[in-house]
VOVOFI-870235 format. One record per residue: x negated, y, z of N, C-alpha, C, O in turn. Coordinates in steps of 0.1 Angstrom, whole numbers, plus 5000, padded with zeros to 4 digits. Atoms other than C-alpha are relative to their C-alpha. Layout:
  n_px  n_py  n_pz  ca_px  ca_py  ca_pz  c_px  c_py  c_pz  o_px  o_py  o_pz
     X     Y     Z      X      Y      Z     X     Y     Z     X     Y     Z
...
//
This chain:
  n_px  n_py  n_pz  ca_px  ca_py  ca_pz  c_px  c_py  c_pz  o_px  o_py  o_pz
  4990  5006  5009   2829   8693   1316  5003  4985  5004  5014  4981  5004
  4998  5014  4995   2823   8657   1328  5008  5000  5013  5017  4991  5015
  4993  5000  4987   2835   8666   1363  5015  5003  4998  5023  4996  5004
  4986  4997  5002   2867   8682   1350  5007  4988  4993  5018  4985  4996
  4994  5012  5006   2873   8652   1327  5003  4989  5010  5013  4983  5009
  4998  5010  4989   2868   8629   1357  5012  5003  5009  5020  4994  5013
  4989  4996  4991   2893   8649   1378  5013  4998  4993  5023  4993  5000
  4987  5001  5007   2920   8649   1351  5002  4985  4995  5013  4982  4990
  4998  5014  5004   2915   8612   1344  4996  4997  4986  4999  4986  4981
  5004  5003  5014   2900   8615   1309  4988  4991  5001  4979  4992  5010
  5011  5009  4999   2876   8587   1302  4986  5007  4998  4984  5015  4989
  5013  4993  5000   2840   8598   1310  4992  4997  4988  4984  5005  4983
  5008  5004  5012   2825   8579   1280  5004  5009  4989  4996  5014  4981
  4995  4992  5011   2847   8598   1256  4996  5015  5002  4992  5022  4993
  5004  4987  4997   2840   8631   1274  4985  5003  4997  4981  5013  4992
  5014  4999  5002   2803   8624   1272  4997  5001  4985  4988  5009  4980
  5002  5000  5015   2805   8618   1234  5005  5014  4995  4998  5019  4986
  4995  4986  5004   2825   8651   1230  4989  5010  5003  4986  5019  4995
  5010  4991  4996   2799   8669   1250  4987  4999  4991  4981  5009  4988
  5011  5002  5009   2771   8654   1229  5002  5005  4987  4993  5012  4981
  4997  4995  5013   2788   8663   1197  5000  5016  5000  4995  5022  4991
  5001  4985  4998   2792   8699   1210  4986  5005  5001  4983  5015  4995
  5014  4996  4999   2756   8701   1219  4992  4999  4987  4985  5007  4983
  5006  5001  5013   2745   8688   1185  5005  5011  4990  4997  5016  4983
  4995  4989  5008   2768   8714   1168  4993  5013  5004  4990  5021  4995
  5007  4988  4995   2752   8741   1190  4986  5000  4995  4981  5011  4991
  5014  5001  5004   2717   8729   1181  4999  5003  4985  4991  5011  4980
  4999  4997  5014   2726   8729   1144  5002  5014  4997  4996  5020  4988
  4997  4985  5002   2741   8764   1146  4988  5008  5004  4985  5018  4997
  5012  4993  4996   2710   8776   1164  4989  5000  4990  4983  5010  4986
  5010  5002  5011   2687   8762   1138  5004  5008  4988  4995  5014  4981
  4995  4992  5012   2708   8777   1110  4998  5015  5002  4994  5022  4993
  5001  4985  4997   2708   8811   1128  4985  5004  4999  4982  5015  4994
  5014  4996  5001   2670   8810   1131  4995  5000  4986  4987  5009  4982
  5004  5000  5015   2666   8801   1094  5005  5012  4993  4999  5018  4985
  4994  4988  5007   2690   8829   1084  4993  5013  5004  4992  5022  4996
  5007  4988  4995   2670   8855   1105  4986  5001  4994  4981  5012  4993
  5014  5000  5006   2637   8845   1089  5001  5007  4987  5009  5004  4978
  5001  4993  5013   2627   8868   1061  4996  4991  4989  4988  4982  4991
  5003  5009  5011   2626   8851   1027  4985  5002  4996  4980  5013  4995
  5014  4999  5004   2590   8843   1018  4991  5003  5011  4978  5003  5009
  5009  4997  4988   2577   8852   1053  4993  4988  5005  5000  4977  5006
  5007  5011  4994   2551   8830   1067  4998  5002  5014  4996  5014  5019
  5001  4999  4986   2548   8823   1103  4987  4992  5004  4985  4981  4999
  5011  5006  4995   2517   8814   1122  5004  4988  5009  5015  4988  5014
  4998  5012  4991   2514   8781   1141  5003  5004  5014  5011  4998  5021
  4998  4995  4986   2512   8801   1173  5014  5004  5003  5019  5002  5014
  4986  4996  4998   2547   8814   1168  5009  4988  5003  5020  4990  5009
  4991  5012  4999   2561   8779   1167  4996  4991  5012  5003  4982  5016
  5004  5007  4988   2542   8766   1198  5008  5005  5012  5005  5016  5017
  4991  4996  4989   2568   8767   1225  5001  4988  5009  5001  4977  5005
  4999  5011  4990   2572   8746   1257  5011  4991  4997  5010  4979  5000
  4989  5008  5003   2605   8733   1245  4996  4989  4989  5002  4978  4989
  5005  5009  5010   2586   8716   1216  4988  4992  5005  4986  4980  5003
  5013  5006  4996   2552   8710   1232  5001  4990  5012  4995  4980  5012
  5000  5008  4988   2561   8696   1267  5006  4986  4997  5000  4976  5003
  4996  5014  5003   2582   8666   1254  4990  4992  4992  4988  4980  4995
  5011  5007  5007   2554   8657   1230  4989  4996  5009  4984  4984  5008
  5011  5003  4990   2528   8659   1257  5004  4989  5009  4997  4980  5012
  4995  5010  4991   2550   8638   1280  5000  4986  4993  4996  4976  4999
  5000  5013  5007   2555   8611   1253  4986  4995  4998  4984  4983  4999
  5013  5005  5001   2518   8610   1247  4994  4994  5013  4988  4984  5013
  5004  5005  4987   2511   8606   1284  5006  4987  5003  4999  4978  5008
  4993  5013  4998   2537   8578   1286  4993  4989  4992  4992  4978  4996
  5007  5010  5008   2520   8561   1257  4987  4996  5005  4983  4984  5004
  5014  5002  4996   2485   8564   1271  5000  4994  5014  4993  4983  5016
  5000  5005  4986   2492   8559   1308  5009  4989  5003  5007  4980  5011
  4990  5010  4997   2523   8538   1307  5011  5006  5008  5009  5017  5014
  4988  4995  4994   2557   8543   1322  4999  5000  5015  5005  5009  5022
  5001  5000  4986   2547   8534   1357  5013  4994  5006  5021  4988  4999
  4988  5005  4994   2573   8524   1382  5004  5008  5012  4996  5015  5018
  4995  4993  4988   2594   8537   1410  5008  4990  5007  5018  4984  5002
  4992  5010  4992   2606   8514   1437  5009  5008  5010  5004  5016  5018
  4991  4993  4991   2637   8527   1454  5001  4993  5013  5001  4981  5014
  4999  5005  4986   2639   8523   1491  5014  5004  5005  5021  5013  5000
  4987  4998  4994   2671   8521   1512  5003  5014  5005  5014  5019  5004
  4998  4986  4994   2666   8556   1527  4998  5011  4989  4999  5023  4993
  5003  4990  5010   2658   8573   1494  5012  5005  4994  5022  4998  4990
  4988  4994  5006   2683   8598   1481  5001  4996  4985  5012  4996  4980
  5000  5004  5014   2673   8588   1445  5009  4987  4999  5017  4986  4989
  4992  5013  5000   2689   8553   1453  5015  5004  5000  5023  4998  4993
  4986  4996  4999   2722   8570   1462  5004  5006  4987  5015  5002  4982
  4996  4995  5013   2722   8590   1430  5001  4990  4989  5010  4990  4981
  5001  5010  5010   2712   8561   1408  5012  4990  5002  5018  4986  4992
  4989  5010  4997   2737   8538   1425  5014  5006  4996  5022  4999  4989
  4987  4993  5003   2766   8563   1421  5001  5001  4985  5011  4999  4979
  5000  4998  5014   2756   8570   1385  5003  4987  4993  5011  4987  4984
  4998  5013  5006   2755   8533   1376  5015  4996  5002  5021  4991  4992
  4986  5004  4998   2789   8528   1392  5010  5009  4992  5020  5004  4987
  4991  4991  5008   2804   8558   1373  5000  4995  4986  5010  4994  4979
  5000  5005  5014   2792   8543   1340  5008  4987  4999  5015  4986  4989
  4992  5012  5000   2806   8509   1348  5015  5002  5001  5023  4996  4994
  4986  4998  4998   2839   8522   1361  5006  5010  4990  5018  5011  4989
  4996  4989  5009   2841   8551   1335  5009  5010  5008  5019  5015  5003
  4992  4991  4991   2854   8572   1364  4990  5007  5010  4980  5001  5013
  5008  4994  4989   2841   8596   1391  5001  4992  5012  4991  4990  5019
  4998  5007  4988   2855   8575   1418  5010  4988  4997  5020  4990  4990
  4992  5012  5001   2870   8540   1420  5000  4994  5014  4990  4994  5021
  4999  5006  4986   2882   8523   1452  4989  4990  5003  4985  4988  5015
  5010  5010  4997   2856   8496   1448  4985  5005  4999  4976  4998  5002
  5013  4994  5000   2827   8520   1445  4995  5001  5014  5002  5006  5023
  5005  5000  4987   2805   8516   1475  4993  5013  5004  4990  5016  5016
  5007  4988  4996   2788   8550   1473  5007  5013  4996  5003  5024  5001
  4993  4988  5005   2813   8574   1457  5007  5008  5011  5010  5020  5008
  4992  4994  4989   2829   8583   1490  4991  5006  5011  4996  5008  5022
  5009  4994  4990   2799   8598   1508  5002  5015  5003  4995  5020  5011
  4997  4986  4998   2813   8633   1506  4991  5009  4992  4991  5022  4995
  5009  4991  5008   2787   8646   1481  5007  5004  4987  5016  4996  4982
  4995  4996  5013   2795   8665   1449  4994  4991  4990  4982  4987  4991
  5005  5009  5010   2791   8643   1418  4992  5006  4989  4989  4999  4979
  5007  4994  5011   2772   8668   1397  4987  4994  4996  4986  4990  4984
  5013  5006  5004   2737   8653   1398  5002  4986  4996  4996  4982  4985
  4998  5013  5005   2749   8617   1396  5007  5000  4986  5004  4991  4978
  4994  4999  5013   2771   8627   1366  4990  5003  4989  4990  4998  4978
  5010  4997  5010   2742   8643   1348  4991  4988  4998  4987  4985  4986
  5009  5012  5001   2721   8612   1355  5007  4989  4992  5001  4980  4986
  4992  5011  5007   2750   8590   1341  5002  5003  4986  5006  4995  4978
  4997  4996  5013   2753   8610   1309  4994  4991  4989  5001  4986  4980
  5006  5009  5010   2728   8588   1289  5007  4986  5000  5009  4980  4990
  4993  5013  4999   2747   8557   1302  5014  5001  4993  5018  4991  4987
  4987  4998  5006   2781   8571   1291  4998  5000  4985  5006  4994  4978
  5002  5000  5014   2767   8578   1256  4995  4987  4994  5000  4983  4984
  5006  5012  5004   2746   8547   1253  5008  4987  5003  5005  4977  4997
  4991  5012  4997   2772   8523   1268  4994  4991  5011  5001  4982  5015
  5005  5007  4988   2749   8510   1296  4991  5009  5008  4985  5018  5002
  5008  4991  4992   2731   8525   1325  4986  4994  5002  4984  4982  5003
  5014  5004  4997   2693   8524   1329  4994  5012  5008  4995  5023  5004
  5006  4990  4991   2675   8542   1357  4990  5008  4993  4988  5020  4996
  5010  4993  5007   2648   8552   1333  5006  5011  4992  5000  5022  4991
  4993  4989  5007   2673   8572   1312  5004  5011  5009  5005  5022  5005
  4996  4990  4990   2684   8589   1344  4989  5010  5002  4990  5022  5004
  5011  4991  4999   2649   8602   1348  4998  5009  4988  4994  5021  4990
  5001  4992  5012   2650   8615   1313  5009  5013  5001  5005  5024  4996
  4991  4989  4998   2679   8638   1323  4992  5010  5009  4992  5022  5006
  5007  4991  4991   2658   8653   1352  4988  5006  4992  4986  5018  4994
  5011  4995  5007   2628   8657   1329  5005  5010  4989  4999  5021  4987
  4995  4990  5009   2649   8674   1302  5005  5013  5006  5002  5024  5001
  4996  4988  4993   2664   8698   1326  4988  5008  5005  4988  5020  5004
  5012  4993  4996   2629   8706   1339  4993  5006  4988  4988  5018  4990
  5006  4994  5012   2615   8712   1304  5008  5012  4996  5002  5022  4992
  4991  4988  5003   2645   8735   1297  4997  5012  5009  4997  5023  5005
  5003  4990  4990   2638   8754   1329  4986  5006  4997  4985  5019  4998
  5013  4995  5003   2601   8757   1320  5000  5008  4987  4993  5019  4986
  5000  4992  5012   2609   8769   1285  5007  5014  5002  5003  5024  4997
  4994  4987  4996   2632   8796   1300  4990  5009  5007  4990  5021  5005
  5010  4993  4992   2605   8806   1324  4989  5006  4990  4985  5017  4991
  5009  4996  5010   2581   8808   1294  5005  5012  4992  4999  5022  4991
  4994  4989  5008   2605   8830   1274  5001  5013  5008  4998  5024  5004
  4999  4988  4991   2611   8853   1304  4987  5006  5002  4986  5018  5002
  5014  4994  4997   2574   8857   1312  4994  5006  4987  4988  5017  4988
  5005  4994  5012   2566   8863   1275  5006  5014  4997  4999  5023  4994
  4993  4987  5002   2592   8890   1272  4996  5011  5010  4994  5022  5006
  5004  4990  4989   2582   8906   1305  4986  5005  4997  4983  5017  4998
  5014  4995  5003   2545   8907   1295  5000  5009  4988  4993  5020  4988
  5000  4992  5012   2553   8921   1260  5006  5013  5003  5001  5023  4998
  4993  4987  4998   2577   8948   1272  4994  5008  5011  4991  5020  5009
  5004  4992  4989   2564   8958   1306  4985  5004  5000  4981  5014  5005
  5014  4998  5001   2527   8955   1299  4995  5005  4986  4983  5007  4984
  5003  4994  5014   2529   8968   1263  4990  4992  4993  4980  4998  4988
  5009  5009  5007   2511   8938   1249  5006  4995  4987  5018  4995  4985
  4995  5006  5013   2513   8923   1214  5005  4986  5002  5004  4981  5013
  4993  5013  4999   2531   8891   1207  4990  4989  5003  4993  4980  5011
  5010  5010  4998   2500   8870   1206  4995  5000  5015  4994  4989  5021
  5005  4999  4987   2487   8883   1239  5011  4996  5010  5009  4989  5020
  4988  5004  4991   2522   8879   1255  5002  4985  5000  5004  4979  5011
  4999  5015  5000   2524   8843   1243  4989  4993  5008  4992  4984  5016
  5011  5006  4993   2490   8835   1257  5002  5002  5015  4999  4993  5023
  4998  4997  4986   2498   8852   1290  5011  4991  5006  5011  4987  5017
  4989  5008  4996   2531   8833   1292  4996  4985  5002  5000  4979  5011
  5005  5014  4999   2513   8800   1286  4991  4999  5013  4992  4989  5020
  5008  5001  4987   2488   8808   1314  5009  5000  5012  5006  4993  5021
  4991  5000  4989   2516   8817   1337  5007  4987  5002  5008  4981  5013
  4993  5013  5000   2535   8785   1328  4992  4989  5005  4996  4981  5013
  5009  5011  4996   2506   8762   1332  4995  5002  5015  4993  4992  5022
  5003  4998  4986   2497   8779   1365  5012  4996  5009  5010  4990  5020
  4988  5005  4993   2533   8773   1377  5001  4985  5001  5004  4979  5011
  5000  5015  5000   2531   8737   1366  4989  4994  5009  4991  4984  5016
  5011  5005  4991   2497   8733   1384  5004  5002  5015  5001  4993  5023
  4996  4998  4986   2512   8748   1416  5011  4989  5003  5011  4984  5015
  4989  5010  4997   2542   8724   1413  4994  4986  5002  4997  4979  5011
  5006  5014  4999   2520   8693   1407  4991  4998  5012  4989  4987  5016
  5008  5001  4988   2498   8701   1437  5008  5000  5013  5003  4999  5023
  4991  5000  4988   2528   8703   1460  4997  5012  5009  5003  5014  5019
//
């Protein structure tokens, strides 16, 4: 939607706010739907509420509080610098491309830089740390989807109960994270 807004000349800051409002409405609708589906008076165990979409951001925030944010030094040959530079310029210019942008004409699609610029469009200023938050959020969403898929697969194909399927999905997810972290 940001890409289409940029192509038609709609201000990207306004498009980002519309997108954020639509996402908030979708989240509110999802929460309302989950509440409506819950049986009145039914109690749920804590295990049913432990999901990567809730757990991983909390773990990440705890790690950031304990270890610290760290730093990342961009180098001239680093692709991250190109994305960050273009994202920053998009936020400042409120456009996909402006003749004075030094990086927007490299022939790349602006999808990833647009995603990284989203917090800047909403917040009014660009910060590279917020661009990292986009990548982390997308990663957490992907891991949550992988968790749901593996839980359903274990429960249906292996004829396991819900608790066993959740435990198996967590083992699979943590194994996948471990493989990713070890490169």
